[in-house]
Each structure stands twice: as structure tokens, then as C-alpha cells.
C-alpha positions as CSV (number, residue, x, y, z in Angstrom):
1,M,9.8,39.8,-28.9
2,P,13.4,39.5,-30.0
3,T,14.8,37.3,-26.9
4,S,11.7,34.6,-28.2
5,R,12.9,35.0,-32.0
6,T,16.3,33.8,-31.0
7,D,15.3,31.4,-28.3
8,A,13.0,29.4,-31.3
9,P,15.9,28.4,-32.9
10,A,17.8,27.0,-29.9
11,A,14.9,25.3,-28.8
12,R,14.2,23.5,-32.1
13,R,17.6,22.5,-32.0
14,R,17.3,20.9,-28.8
15,R,14.0,19.2,-29.5
16,A,15.7,17.5,-32.6
17,G,18.4,16.3,-30.6
18,L,16.4,15.0,-28.1
19,V,14.5,13.0,-30.9
20,L,17.5,11.5,-32.4
21,G,19.1,10.8,-29.1
22,Q,15.7,8.6,-28.3
23,V,15.9,7.2,-31.8
24,A,19.3,6.3,-31.5
25,L,18.7,4.5,-28.0
26,L,15.7,2.8,-29.3
27,A,17.5,1.3,-32.7
28,G,20.6,0.2,-30.3
29,V,18.2,-1.5,-28.3
30,L,16.4,-3.2,-31.0
31,A,20.0,-4.0,-32.9
32,L,21.2,-6.0,-29.6
33,C,18.0,-8.0,-29.4
34,E,18.3,-9.1,-33.1
35,A,21.9,-10.0,-32.7
36,L,21.5,-11.7,-29.3
37,V,18.6,-13.9,-30.8
38,R,20.3,-14.2,-34.4
39,G,23.4,-15.4,-32.8
40,N,21.7,-17.7,-30.6
41,V,22.8,-16.2,-27.7
42,V,19.2,-16.0,-26.3
43,S,16.5,-18.2,-27.2
44,S,13.7,-17.2,-29.6
45,L,11.5,-18.8,-27.0
46,Y,12.5,-16.2,-24.3
47,L,13.1,-13.1,-26.4
48,P,11.9,-12.6,-30.1
49,A,13.7,-11.0,-33.0
50,P,12.6,-7.5,-33.4
51,T,12.1,-8.9,-37.1
52,D,9.9,-11.6,-36.2
53,V,7.9,-9.4,-34.1
54,L,7.3,-6.8,-36.7
55,D,5.9,-9.2,-39.5
56,E,3.5,-10.5,-36.7
57,V,2.4,-7.0,-36.2
58,V,1.7,-6.6,-39.9
59,L,0.0,-9.8,-40.0
60,L,-2.4,-8.8,-37.3
61,L,-2.9,-5.4,-38.8
62,S,-4.0,-6.9,-41.8
63,G,-6.5,-8.9,-39.8
64,D,-5.2,-11.9,-39.2
65,N,-6.7,-14.0,-36.3
66,G,-9.9,-11.7,-36.3
67,F,-7.7,-9.2,-34.6
68,Y,-10.3,-6.1,-35.7
69,G,-12.8,-8.1,-34.2
70,N,-11.0,-8.6,-30.9
71,L,-9.8,-4.9,-30.9
72,A,-13.8,-3.9,-31.2
73,V,-14.4,-6.1,-28.3
74,T,-11.6,-4.3,-26.2
75,L,-12.5,-1.0,-26.8
76,Q,-16.4,-1.4,-26.2
77,E,-15.5,-2.8,-22.8
78,F,-12.7,0.2,-22.3
79,L,-15.0,2.6,-23.4
80,T,-17.8,1.8,-21.7
81,G,-16.4,1.1,-18.0
82,Y,-14.2,4.2,-18.3
83,L,-16.9,6.5,-19.2
84,L,-19.4,5.1,-16.6
85,A,-16.5,5.3,-14.0
86,V,-15.4,8.8,-15.3
87,A,-19.4,10.3,-14.8
88,A,-20.1,8.6,-11.6
89,G,-16.4,9.4,-10.2
90,I,-16.8,12.9,-11.0
91,L,-20.4,13.5,-9.9
92,F,-19.8,11.7,-6.5
93,G,-16.6,13.3,-5.7
94,L,-18.0,16.5,-6.3
95,F,-20.8,15.8,-3.9
96,L,-18.7,14.3,-1.2
97,A,-16.5,17.8,-1.9
98,L,-19.4,20.1,-1.3
99,V,-20.9,18.4,1.7
100,P,-18.4,17.7,4.1
101,L,-20.6,15.9,6.2
102,A,-20.9,13.1,3.5
103,E,-17.1,13.0,2.6
104,A,-16.5,12.0,6.6
105,F,-19.3,9.6,6.3
106,F,-18.1,7.5,3.2
107,R,-14.4,8.3,3.5
108,P,-13.5,5.0,5.3
109,F,-15.8,3.0,3.1
110,L,-14.0,4.5,-0.2
111,A,-10.8,3.8,1.4
112,A,-11.6,0.2,2.3
113,L,-13.0,-0.6,-0.9
114,M,-10.0,1.2,-2.9
115,A,-7.5,-1.0,-0.8
116,V,-9.1,-4.1,-2.2
117,P,-7.1,-5.8,-4.8
118,K,-9.2,-5.7,-8.0
119,V,-7.4,-9.0,-9.2
120,T,-8.8,-10.8,-6.3
121,V,-12.3,-9.9,-7.1
122,I,-12.2,-11.1,-10.6
123,P,-12.9,-14.7,-10.0
124,L,-16.0,-13.7,-7.7
125,L,-16.9,-11.3,-10.9
126,T,-16.8,-14.2,-13.4
127,L,-19.0,-16.1,-11.4
128,W,-21.7,-13.5,-10.6
129,F,-21.6,-12.0,-14.3
130,G,-20.5,-14.7,-16.8
131,L,-18.0,-13.8,-19.4
132,G,-20.2,-11.2,-21.2
133,L,-19.4,-7.6,-21.3
134,G,-20.6,-6.6,-18.4
135,H,-18.3,-8.7,-16.4
136,K,-15.5,-6.6,-18.2
137,V,-17.3,-3.4,-17.7
138,I,-17.3,-3.9,-14.1
139,I,-14.0,-4.4,-13.7
140,V,-12.7,-1.6,-15.8
141,F,-14.9,0.6,-13.7
142,L,-13.4,-0.6,-10.4
143,F,-10.3,0.1,-11.8
144,C,-10.9,4.0,-12.3
145,F,-13.7,5.0,-10.1
146,F,-11.8,5.4,-6.9
147,P,-8.5,7.7,-8.1
148,I,-11.4,9.7,-9.6
149,V,-13.3,10.3,-6.9
150,Y,-10.6,11.1,-4.5
151,N,-8.9,13.5,-7.5
152,T,-12.4,15.2,-7.7
153,I,-12.4,16.0,-4.2
154,A,-9.0,17.2,-4.2
155,G,-9.6,19.3,-7.1
156,V,-12.5,21.2,-5.8
157,K,-11.1,21.6,-2.2
158,Q,-8.1,23.6,-4.3
159,T,-10.6,26.4,-5.5
160,S,-9.0,29.7,-4.7
161,A,-11.2,31.6,-2.0
162,D,-10.9,34.7,-3.9
163,H,-12.4,33.6,-6.5
164,L,-15.3,32.3,-4.6
165,K,-15.6,35.7,-3.0
166,V,-15.7,37.3,-6.4
167,A,-18.3,35.0,-7.4
168,R,-20.5,36.1,-4.4
169,S,-20.0,39.5,-4.5
170,F,-21.6,39.2,-8.0
171,R,-24.7,37.6,-6.6
172,A,-24.1,34.2,-8.2
173,S,-26.1,31.3,-7.3
174,R,-24.8,28.1,-5.9
175,F,-25.2,26.3,-9.1
176,Q,-23.2,29.1,-11.1
177,V,-20.2,28.9,-8.4
178,I,-20.0,25.3,-8.9
179,T,-20.3,25.3,-12.5
180,K,-18.2,28.6,-13.4
181,V,-15.8,28.6,-10.6
182,V,-15.4,25.2,-8.7
183,L,-15.1,22.6,-11.8
184,P,-12.7,24.8,-13.9
185,S,-10.7,25.1,-10.9
186,A,-10.8,21.4,-10.5
187,V,-10.5,21.0,-14.3
188,P,-6.4,19.9,-13.8
189,T,-6.8,17.9,-11.1
190,I,-9.6,15.8,-12.3
191,F,-7.8,15.2,-15.7
192,A,-4.4,14.1,-14.0
193,A,-6.6,11.3,-12.8
194,L,-8.3,10.7,-16.1
195,R,-5.0,10.7,-17.8
196,V,-3.5,7.6,-15.8
197,E,-7.2,5.8,-15.3
198,A,-7.4,6.0,-19.3
199,A,-4.3,3.4,-18.9
200,A,-5.5,1.8,-16.3
201,A,-8.9,1.1,-17.8
202,L,-7.3,-0.4,-20.8
203,V,-5.4,-2.7,-18.4
204,G,-8.4,-4.0,-16.4
205,A,-10.3,-4.8,-19.6
206,I,-7.1,-6.6,-20.8
207,F,-6.7,-8.4,-17.6
208,G,-10.2,-9.2,-17.4
209,E,-10.1,-10.8,-21.2
210,M,-6.9,-12.8,-20.0
211,V,-8.8,-14.5,-17.1
212,A,-11.9,-15.3,-18.1
213,S,-13.2,-14.1,-22.2
214,K,-13.9,-15.7,-25.5
215,A,-12.8,-12.7,-27.3
216,G,-10.6,-9.5,-27.0
217,L,-7.1,-8.5,-27.6
218,G,-6.3,-10.0,-23.8
219,N,-7.8,-13.4,-25.2
220,G,-5.5,-13.0,-28.1
221,L,-2.7,-12.4,-25.8
222,T,-3.5,-15.3,-23.8
223,E,-3.9,-17.4,-26.8
224,A,-0.4,-16.6,-28.0
225,T,1.2,-17.3,-24.7
226,S,-0.3,-20.5,-24.3
227,L,0.9,-21.8,-27.6
228,Y,4.5,-20.2,-26.6
229,D,4.1,-18.1,-29.4
230,T,6.5,-15.1,-28.2
231,P,6.6,-12.8,-31.1
232,R,3.1,-12.9,-31.6
233,A,2.7,-12.4,-27.8
234,F,5.4,-9.2,-28.1
235,A,3.1,-8.0,-31.2
236,F,-0.1,-8.1,-29.3
237,I,1.8,-6.5,-26.3
238,I,3.3,-3.5,-28.6
239,L,-0.2,-2.9,-30.2
240,I,-2.1,-2.7,-26.6
241,T,0.7,-0.2,-25.8
242,L,-0.1,1.6,-28.7
243,V,-3.9,1.8,-27.9
244,S,-3.3,2.8,-24.3
245,V,-1.0,5.6,-25.7
246,A,-3.6,6.9,-28.2
247,S,-6.4,6.8,-25.2
248,V,-4.0,9.0,-23.0
249,T,-3.3,11.5,-26.0
250,V,-6.9,12.0,-26.7
251,I,-7.5,13.0,-23.1
252,D,-4.4,15.2,-23.5
253,Q,-5.8,16.8,-26.3
254,L,-9.4,17.2,-25.0
255,E,-7.9,19.0,-21.6
256,K,-5.9,21.4,-23.8
257,R,-8.4,22.1,-26.7
258,V,-11.5,22.2,-24.8
259,F,-11.3,22.5,-21.0
260,L,-8.1,24.4,-20.6
261,K,-8.2,26.5,-23.7
262,W,-8.6,29.8,-21.8
263,R,-5.4,29.3,-19.9
264,P,-2.4,31.1,-21.0
265,R,0.6,29.4,-22.1
266,Q,2.9,28.1,-19.2
267,T,6.6,29.9,-19.5
268,R,9.4,27.4,-19.4
269,L,11.8,27.8,-16.4
270,R,15.0,28.0,-17.7
């Protein structure tokens, strides 16, 4: 269409301007931090110079201090706990949404367990399960499980009644209704939880390592802060953030390319 062709250059210019503005803001903040530290306005003990942080990032990426071994430990804890939470959360949420009596029975218990601050039970988990992999996996699982359950229930309940009527008119079995109508309708709501909980899962793994661990990125961050090595601590924070962003990006791409590829693109409101 002619309108879409004329709109395309304008859209590209807007995106380019947006990116340039973001880069300029980031560069300005980094330059200000560098000037404050180099000018001894702010002590490097509290705020490291960005160039020092960059040096530490390069050192860690070169394998210094066993970085890749720690990364592998954290990813194992993160992926194991997260995938278990996803599988259990979706299945249990689907069960509760399809069986109203079960939802009414379990909802008070779920609400009570979800309200418990996960941080407060970490010492008990350490006492019960020690410092190994299981300890961190359970922490990650607890961070992720409940929101996934609630979002699955909400997504299933948003299924269009018209879609269900059409499925029944074609004599679809209950299993077919669930797999062909209910679950596809719930996908956007479920993935909204999966995106958020992907970041929360990494936070849970890191926090568990900071509290009680002999390896992992959280353990490396704890060592840096205990030695008042602020540049290295910031370097760990940056790399952990990049891992978190990567995990959320993978979830986004999985949703778009696998589960929602049949949906037409949404038109942007002007």
C-alpha cells in the first residue's frame, strides 16, 4: 500500500532518533561518572570509574577468577529451577482453571505460600538441603512457581466462549479443546509470566549463591563486595544483567516464532 511505503522511512527515522537519544543519554551518564571519580568528587570506593569497570569486565570475560565456571554453575541452577517451575506451574494452573472446586480448595494455600517472603526461608533451605545444587534449584522454583500458576489460571479463564462453542460444534474431544483452544488462548498471559519470572529466576539463583554458596556468579559478587573491590562488583552486576536480558530475549523470541507465529502483526496506534 502507498501509505505503508511512505510511513516506512518516517518509522525508520523515529527509531534511529530514539536509539541516538538513548546512546547519548547513556554516554552522558557514563562521562559524568568518569569525571566525578577522576576529579575526586566521589570516592572510587563508592562509585567506580566506568573505564575501571570496563577493565574488570574484560578480565572476567577472559576467564579471570574462574568466571566461566561460575557462570556454568549459575546457569545450571537457573535453568533447572526455572524449567521445573514452568512445567509444574503451567500444569497445576491448568488443572485449577479446569476444575473450579480444586481452585477453590487450593487458592487460600497458594495465596498464603506466595505471600511468604522467599528471602526469609533461604536459611532454612540451607539447613535442610545444604549448599549444593538442590538448595539453589528450590529457591529458583519458589521464586517462579506461584506467578506462573496464577497467570495460567487467568489465561485459561480468558478463553473466548465463542471459540469453545465452535470447538464443541465440531465435536472436539475435551483433550482437543484444551490443546487446540484453551492453551493457545492462554499463551500470551502465560508468557507474560514467563518473561518476568525468567529475570526473577536468575535473581533467586544469585541471591541463593550470595547467602550460601561455594561457586556461582553470586558467590563471585559476594567476594568482590567483601574485599571492597567496587569495580569488580559492578562488573559482575553488569554481566549478570546481560545474562538476565538474554534469558528474557530468548523467551520473547520463543513466543513470537513458535507459539504466536500464527497471529497477525498488531497495527500500531497513531
